[in-house]
C-alpha positions in Angstrom: -133.4 -83.8 19.7 -131.2 -82.3 17.0 -132.0 -78.8 15.8 -132.5 -78.4 12.0 -132.9 -75.5 9.6 -135.7 -75.2 7.1 -135.3 -73.1 3.9 -138.8 -72.4 2.8 -140.9 -69.9 0.9 -141.0 -71.7 -2.4 -143.9 -71.8 -1.9 -145.0 -70.8 1.6 -148.0 -73.1 1.2 -145.7 -76.1 1.1 -143.5 -74.7 3.9 -146.5 -74.7 6.2 -147.1 -78.4 5.4 -143.4 -79.2 6.0 -143.6 -77.5 9.4 -146.8 -79.3 10.4 -145.6 -82.7 9.2 -142.2 -82.6 10.9 -143.8 -81.6 14.2 -146.5 -84.3 13.9 -143.9 -87.0 12.9 -141.6 -86.1 15.8 -144.7 -86.0 18.1 -145.5 -89.6 17.1 -142.3 -90.6 19.0 -142.0 -88.1 21.8 -145.7 -87.3 22.5 -147.4 -84.0 22.5 -145.6 -82.6 25.6 -142.8 -81.1 23.5 -141.7 -80.3 20.0 -138.5 -80.0 18.0 -136.5 -76.8 17.7 -136.7 -75.6 14.1 -135.0 -72.7 12.4 -137.0 -71.4 9.5 -135.8 -69.0 6.8 -138.7 -68.3 4.3 -137.4 -66.5 1.2 -139.3 -64.7 -1.5 -140.4 -67.1 -4.2 -139.7 -64.4 -6.8 -136.1 -65.5 -6.6 -137.0 -68.8 -8.2 -139.3 -67.2 -10.7 -136.3 -65.1 -12.1 -134.5 -68.4 -13.0 -131.1 -66.7 -12.5 -129.0 -69.7 -11.4 -126.1 -67.7 -10.1 -128.4 -65.5 -8.0 -130.3 -68.5 -6.7 -127.0 -70.3 -5.8 -125.7 -67.3 -4.0 -128.9 -66.7 -2.0 -129.2 -70.4 -0.9 -125.5 -70.4 0.2 -126.1 -67.3 2.2 -129.2 -68.7 3.9 -127.5 -72.1 4.5 -124.6 -70.4 6.2 -126.9 -68.2 8.4 -128.8 -71.3 9.6 -125.6 -73.2 10.2 -124.2 -70.4 12.3 -127.5 -70.3 14.2 -127.0 -73.8 15.3 -128.7 -76.1 12.8 -127.3 -79.6 12.6 -128.8 -80.2 9.2 -130.7 -78.3 6.5 -134.0 -79.2 4.7 -134.8 -77.3 1.5 -138.6 -77.3 1.6 -139.1 -77.7 -2.2 -137.9 -79.9 -5.1 -136.6 -77.3 -7.6 -134.1 -75.5 -5.2 -132.2 -78.7 -4.8 -130.5 -77.5 -8.0 -128.2 -75.6 -5.6 -127.1 -78.8 -3.7 -123.8 -79.5 -5.6 -122.6 -75.9 -5.1 -123.8 -75.3 -1.5 -123.2 -78.6 0.2 -119.4 -78.6 -0.2 -119.3 -75.2 1.5 -121.1 -76.3 4.7 -120.0 -78.3 7.7 -123.5 -79.8 8.1 -125.6 -82.0 5.7 -128.4 -80.9 3.5 -131.0 -83.7 3.6 -131.5 -84.3 -0.2 -135.1 -84.8 -1.3 -134.0 -87.4 -3.9 -132.6 -89.6 -1.1 -136.1 -89.6 0.5 -137.6 -90.6 -2.8 -135.0 -93.3 -3.5 -135.4 -95.0 -0.1 -139.1 -95.1 -0.5 -138.9 -96.5 -4.0 -136.5 -99.2 -2.8 -139.0 -100.2 -0.1 -141.7 -100.5 -2.8 -139.3 -102.3 -5.2 -139.8 -99.6 -7.9 -137.0 -99.3 -10.5 -138.6 -96.8 -13.0 -140.4 -93.7 -11.8 -142.3 -91.0 -13.6 -141.4 -87.4 -12.6 -143.9 -84.6 -12.5 -142.9 -81.1 -11.5 -142.1 -77.7 -12.9 -139.9 -77.1 -15.9 -136.6 -76.8 -14.0 -137.3 -80.0 -12.1 -138.3 -82.1 -15.1 -135.6 -80.8 -17.4 -132.8 -80.7 -14.8 -130.8 -83.6 -13.6 -130.6 -82.9 -9.9 -133.3 -85.5 -9.0 -132.9 -88.0 -11.9 -129.1 -88.2 -11.7 -129.0 -88.7 -7.9 -131.7 -91.4 -8.1 -129.7 -93.2 -10.8 -126.4 -92.9 -9.1 -127.4 -93.6 -5.5 -130.4 -96.0 -6.0 -130.1 -97.3 -9.6 -133.6 -95.9 -10.3 -134.5 -94.7 -13.8 -136.6 -91.6 -14.2 -139.1 -90.8 -17.0 -140.5 -87.3 -17.7 -143.5 -86.1 -19.7 -143.1 -85.4 -23.4 -141.6 -82.0 -24.4 -145.0 -80.8 -25.7 -146.5 -81.1 -22.2 -143.7 -79.7 -20.1 -144.8 -76.0 -20.5 -148.3 -76.8 -19.4 -147.0 -78.7 -16.4 -144.9 -75.6 -15.5 -147.9 -73.3 -16.1 -150.1 -75.0 -13.6 -147.4 -75.3 -10.9 -146.1 -71.7 -11.3 -149.4 -69.9 -11.9 -151.7 -71.9 -9.8 -150.3 -74.4 -7.3 -147.5 -72.3 -5.8 -150.0 -69.4 -5.5 -152.5 -71.5 -3.5 -154.9 -72.4 -6.4 -155.8 -76.0 -6.7 -158.3 -76.5 -9.6 -160.1 -79.5 -10.9 -158.7 -78.5 -14.4 -155.1 -78.8 -13.1 -155.9 -82.1 -11.3 -157.3 -83.6 -14.5 -154.3 -82.5 -16.5 -151.8 -84.1 -14.0 -153.8 -87.3 -13.9 -153.6 -87.5 -17.7 -149.8 -86.9 -17.5 -149.5 -89.8 -15.0 -151.3 -92.1 -17.4 -148.9 -91.1 -20.2 -146.0 -91.8 -17.8 -147.4 -95.2 -17.0 -147.6 -96.0 -20.8 -143.9 -95.0 -21.0 -143.0 -97.6 -18.4 -143.4 -95.8 -15.0 -144.0 -98.2 -12.1 -144.7 -95.2 -9.7 -145.0 -91.5 -9.9 -142.9 -88.8 -8.2 -145.0 -85.9 -7.2 -142.0 -83.7 -7.7 -143.6 -80.4 -6.8 -144.3 -80.0 -3.1 -147.7 -78.6 -3.9 -148.8 -81.6 -6.0 -149.7 -83.8 -2.9 -152.0 -80.9 -1.9 -153.8 -81.4 -5.3 -154.1 -85.2 -5.3 -153.2 -88.3 -3.3 -153.0 -92.1 -3.5 -156.7 -92.6 -4.0 -156.6 -90.7 -7.2 -154.4 -93.0 -9.2 -153.6 -96.8 -9.2 -149.8 -96.5 -9.3 -147.8 -95.7 -6.2 -147.5 -92.0 -5.7 -144.3 -90.8 -4.0 -145.3 -87.5 -2.3 -141.9 -85.7 -1.9 -143.2 -83.4 0.8 -144.2 -86.3 3.1 -141.1 -88.4 2.4 -138.8 -85.4 2.9 -140.5 -84.4 6.2 -140.1 -88.0 7.4 -136.4 -87.9 6.6 -136.1 -84.7 8.6 -138.0 -86.1 11.6 -135.8 -89.2 11.6 -132.7 -87.0 11.6 -134.0 -84.9 14.5 -134.7 -88.1 16.5 -131.4 -89.9 15.7 
């Protein structure tokens, strides 16, 4: 099995889910007598809250190089938003970063989905690091909530979900946003915050929900077992 590095901590709640899912998914193939070697670097989420892009880029590059030197054959960034560093960090590494948008795109292709709604925090919904890659690599169009709703999306994720609070109020809000995205043409919904699948799942809405945590963990498990 290949050794991979996980960059977590944004949030640690989601990092735990990544660790569990990767081990479970690899275990489906090799049984329970063993488990994959994983290197985990869990950073302080305050780095992301500062929204200082230069500082974020520098820290992720530093961590990526540490994990590469430690023997990782690939890296998994255990959250959606930090993929904003991909274009800067990846060219400076000799190993691949398994991009979360690729996991989304492959699943959307399987389901024959061409237009996806994207829910997440403000940087994820207003940035292009997921939509542009989906468009370029998979010819998939991405729709985001209206500007008037973006701040409230960000509020629930930043002040509740990433701090381990999963309220019925937040769930009702995101279900409403999903309905708005459907009306704008979405054929499926990207749960583009790794805590969103901890708040709701497929049974809560009647469009396909693409849970980035699960899809990304599967991508990691497949790489480990290649």
